[in-house]
C-alpha positions in Angstrom: 88.6 90.2 87.2 88.2 91.3 83.7 91.8 92.4 83.5 92.9 88.8 84.2 90.7 87.2 81.8 91.2 89.5 78.9 91.9 86.5 76.6 88.2 85.8 76.3 87.3 89.3 75.3 87.5 90.5 71.8 90.0 93.5 71.6 90.5 95.3 68.1 94.3 96.0 67.5 95.6 98.9 65.6 96.1 96.8 62.5 92.7 95.5 62.5 91.2 99.2 62.8 93.1 99.7 59.5 90.9 96.9 57.9 87.7 98.1 59.6 88.4 101.6 58.3 88.9 100.2 54.7 85.7 98.3 55.0 84.0 101.9 56.2 85.4 103.7 53.4 83.8 101.0 51.0 80.3 101.5 52.6 80.7 98.3 54.1 80.6 99.1 57.7 78.6 96.7 60.7 75.5 99.2 60.6 72.3 97.4 60.2 71.2 96.8 56.6 68.1 98.6 57.2 69.7 101.8 58.6 72.3 102.2 56.1 70.2 101.3 53.1 67.7 104.4 54.3 70.7 106.8 55.0 72.6 105.9 51.9 69.5 106.5 49.9 68.8 109.9 51.5 72.6 110.9 50.9 72.7 109.9 47.4 69.2 112.0 46.5 70.6 114.8 48.4 73.7 114.7 46.5 72.4 114.5 43.2 70.1 117.1 43.9 72.8 119.4 44.4 74.6 118.3 41.4 71.5 118.7 39.2 71.0 122.5 40.6 74.7 123.0 39.8 74.0 121.9 36.0 71.0 124.0 35.8 72.7 127.0 37.1 75.1 126.8 34.5 74.1 124.5 31.6 77.5 125.9 29.9 79.9 125.1 32.4 82.3 121.7 32.0 83.1 121.4 36.0 79.7 120.9 37.1 79.0 118.0 34.3 82.2 116.5 35.2 81.5 116.4 38.8 78.3 114.8 38.2 79.6 112.4 36.1 81.9 111.1 38.5 79.1 110.9 41.2 77.3 108.7 38.4 80.4 106.6 38.2 81.1 106.2 41.6 77.0 105.0 41.9 77.3 102.7 39.3 75.6 104.5 36.6 78.2 104.3 33.6 75.6 105.3 31.1 74.6 108.5 32.7 78.2 109.3 33.6 79.5 109.0 29.9 76.3 111.3 28.9 77.7 114.0 31.0 81.2 113.5 30.0 80.1 113.7 26.3 78.2 116.8 27.1 81.5 118.2 28.6 83.2 117.3 25.3 80.6 118.8 22.9 81.5 122.3 25.0 85.2 121.7 24.3 86.7 118.7 22.9 90.3 120.1 24.0 90.1 120.8 27.6 92.2 118.2 29.3 90.0 118.3 32.4 87.4 116.8 30.2 89.5 113.8 29.3 90.6 113.4 33.1 86.9 113.4 34.0 86.3 110.7 31.4 89.6 108.9 32.9 87.7 108.7 36.4 84.5 107.3 34.9 86.4 104.3 33.1 88.4 103.7 36.2 85.2 103.4 38.6 83.5 101.1 36.0 87.0 98.9 35.8 87.9 99.8 32.2 91.3 100.5 33.2 93.2 100.9 29.7 90.1 103.0 28.5 91.1 105.1 31.7 95.0 105.4 31.0 93.9 106.3 27.3 91.9 109.1 28.5 94.8 110.4 30.7 97.6 110.2 27.9 95.0 112.5 25.9 95.0 115.0 28.9 98.6 115.0 29.0 98.9 115.4 25.2 96.8 118.8 25.6 98.7 120.0 28.3 102.3 118.4 28.5 103.5 121.2 31.2 100.6 120.3 33.9 102.1 117.5 36.4 98.4 116.8 37.6 97.9 114.2 34.9 101.1 112.4 35.3 100.0 112.1 39.4 96.7 110.7 38.2 98.4 108.4 35.8 100.5 107.2 38.6 97.6 106.5 40.9 95.9 104.7 38.1 99.0 102.6 37.7 99.2 101.9 41.3 95.5 100.7 41.1 96.7 97.9 38.8 99.8 97.3 41.2 102.4 98.4 38.6 104.9 99.9 40.8 107.6 100.6 38.2 105.1 102.8 36.0 103.7 104.2 39.2 106.9 105.8 40.2 107.8 106.7 36.5 104.8 108.6 36.3 105.5 110.1 39.6 109.0 111.2 38.6 107.3 112.9 35.3 104.6 114.7 37.5 107.2 116.1 40.3 109.4 117.3 37.3 106.9 119.5 36.2 105.4 120.2 39.6 108.0 119.7 42.3 105.2 120.9 45.2 102.3 118.2 44.5 101.6 117.0 47.6 99.4 114.5 46.1 102.5 112.9 44.2 104.0 112.3 47.6 100.9 110.8 48.9 100.7 108.3 46.1 104.5 107.4 46.5 103.9 106.9 50.2 100.9 104.3 49.3 103.0 102.5 46.7 105.8 102.3 49.2 103.6 100.9 52.0 102.1 98.2 49.6 105.4 97.4 48.8 106.4 96.7 52.4 108.5 99.8 52.9 107.0 101.6 55.7 110.0 103.9 56.5 109.9 105.4 52.7 106.0 105.1 53.1 106.3 107.6 56.0 108.9 109.7 54.7 106.4 110.4 51.3 103.6 110.9 53.8 105.4 113.6 55.5 106.7 115.3 52.3 103.1 115.3 51.3 102.2 117.0 54.6 104.9 119.5 54.3 103.6 120.7 50.8 100.1 120.7 51.8 99.6 120.8 55.8 96.0 119.9 55.0 96.2 116.9 53.3 93.8 114.6 54.9 94.6 111.3 53.6 98.4 111.7 54.3 97.7 112.8 58.0 95.4 109.9 58.5 97.9 107.4 57.1 100.7 109.0 59.3 98.4 108.7 62.1 97.8 104.9 61.5 101.3 104.0 60.9 102.6 105.9 64.0 100.1 104.3 65.9 101.0 100.9 64.9 104.5 102.1 66.2 103.1 103.1 69.4 104.8 106.7 68.6 102.9 109.5 70.4 103.5 111.7 67.2 100.3 109.8 66.1 98.0 112.0 68.5 99.2 115.2 66.5 98.7 113.6 63.1 95.4 112.0 63.6 94.0 115.2 65.4 95.0 117.3 62.6 93.2 114.8 60.3 90.3 115.3 62.3 90.5 119.0 62.1 90.8 119.1 58.1 87.6 116.7 58.2 85.7 117.4 61.3 82.7 115.3 60.1 84.8 112.1 59.6 85.3 109.7 62.8 88.0 107.6 61.3 90.9 109.5 62.6 89.3 109.8 66.2 88.7 106.1 66.3 92.2 105.5 65.4 93.2 107.7 68.2 90.8 106.2 70.5 92.3 103.0 69.7 96.0 104.4 70.2 95.0 105.3 73.9 93.4 102.3 74.4 96.4 99.8 73.1 98.9 102.2 75.5 96.5 101.7 78.6 95.4 105.1 78.8 91.7 104.1 79.1 90.1 107.7 80.4 91.5 109.5 77.3 90.1 107.0 74.9 86.6 106.8 76.4 86.9 110.8 75.9 87.7 110.3 72.3 84.9 107.8 71.6 82.2 110.4 73.4 83.8 112.8 70.8 83.1 110.7 68.0 79.8 110.0 69.4 79.1 113.6 69.1 79.8 113.6 65.5 78.1 110.3 64.7 76.1 108.8 67.3 75.6 105.7 64.9 79.3 104.9 64.7 79.0 101.2 66.2 82.5 100.8 66.8 83.0 103.6 69.1 80.0 102.2 71.3 81.7 98.7 71.2 85.1 100.1 72.1 83.7 101.9 75.1 82.0 98.8 76.1 85.6 97.0 75.7 87.2 100.0 77.8 84.6 99.8 80.5 84.8 95.9 80.9 88.5 95.2 80.7 90.0 98.5 81.9 87.6 100.2 84.1 85.6 97.0 85.5 82.3 98.9 85.4 80.4 96.4 84.0 76.9 97.9 84.2 78.3 100.6 81.7 79.8 97.9 79.4 76.5 96.2 79.3 74.8 99.8 78.3 77.6 100.3 75.4 77.6 96.7 74.0 73.8 96.8 73.9 73.8 100.3 71.9 76.5 98.6 69.5 73.9 95.6 69.3 71.1 98.3 68.6 72.9 99.5 65.7 74.2 96.1 64.4 72.1 93.3 65.7 74.4 90.8 64.0 77.6 92.2 65.8 78.2 88.7 67.1 81.6 90.1 69.2 79.2 93.0 70.8 76.6 90.1 72.1 79.8 87.8 73.6 81.2 90.6 75.2 77.8 91.9 76.5 77.3 88.1 77.8 80.6 88.6 79.6 79.8 91.6 81.1 77.0 90.1 82.4 78.7 87.0 83.7 81.0 88.9 85.9 78.0 90.7 87.4 76.2 87.4 88.2 73.3 87.6 85.7 73.5 84.4 84.5 70.3 84.0 82.7 71.3 87.3 80.7 74.7 86.0 80.0 73.2 82.6 78.8 71.1 84.4 76.3 74.0 86.4 75.0 76.1 83.5 74.4 73.5 81.4 73.0 72.8 84.4 70.4 76.4 84.0 69.6 76.3 80.3 68.8 73.1 81.4 66.6 75.2 83.6 64.6 78.5 81.8 64.6 78.0 77.7 65.1 80.9 76.5 67.4 82.4 79.7 68.4 84.7 78.7 71.0 84.7 81.8 73.3 80.8 81.6 73.5 81.2 77.7 74.1 83.5 78.2 77.0 81.2 81.0 78.6 78.4 78.4 78.7 80.4 75.8 80.0 81.4 78.4 83.0 77.7 79.1 83.7 76.8 75.3 83.7 79.7 75.2 86.5 78.0 77.9 88.8 
């Protein structure tokens, strides 16, 4: 039965989910490259059209130029980004927000020292605002300079004790340094200062999930409330239920995700896993894995698990075909080889 042979099936534990979400946030999720490229192109065009309209509606307004500059920088268009920042500087060269925007442009393009210098100029222009010290702390964190990160955070909180982002960055720094307890304390302080701090809520959900603490449910539900269009917190929640052997709730959450984003490959894959391992509903497992494969034809683990579901149903030819497909993608894959060996013994 599926439950007694779970070692043959790929399970994504919570720690792996963290890595997956990092990949997703970097735009490297496992959707087929064709679908992703088309969707990304449409999204970029729509966002640029929106930003162009903002600039055209208020050609003397600095915020619109800075927002578009950050968009250009994120999109790898450094020259266009700098043009917008220079336009903002021509409107007011003593606005600290312009230098904060310039810092972001340099940060996105990997010019950390220039980014830091721009933030120092923002602090010089508005020495009472803690937000620029907090931005500086985040920049130091990207450079793994923890001493300067905490120095900048102390200065930012001295000026603005209620800055939720400062506590969040403190949580990130502590987590990177391996102090999970301090990280949790910092994230909780961030949420205490701003109950809608999405990133802090999500990180708390991840850390509590790893600890199998049911507080994860509340944190992840609140993160989903803050950003109803983001599948990430719900996916972690589904994994929490799955890891704690509550398959019905896991399935319900995966369905909830697919209502928001039908192309979320991992939700289809995990549905298949729950049907296969926990529910022993093999046709439903095949259907879910097939959907994941449709979205990402290179998803070797979905091919393998669909093959295993076919094997358990007695569909030898279909199982063999799926295992052979895995081997074409991953030569000498142990699971697929063992699967074929099992079929040869029938």
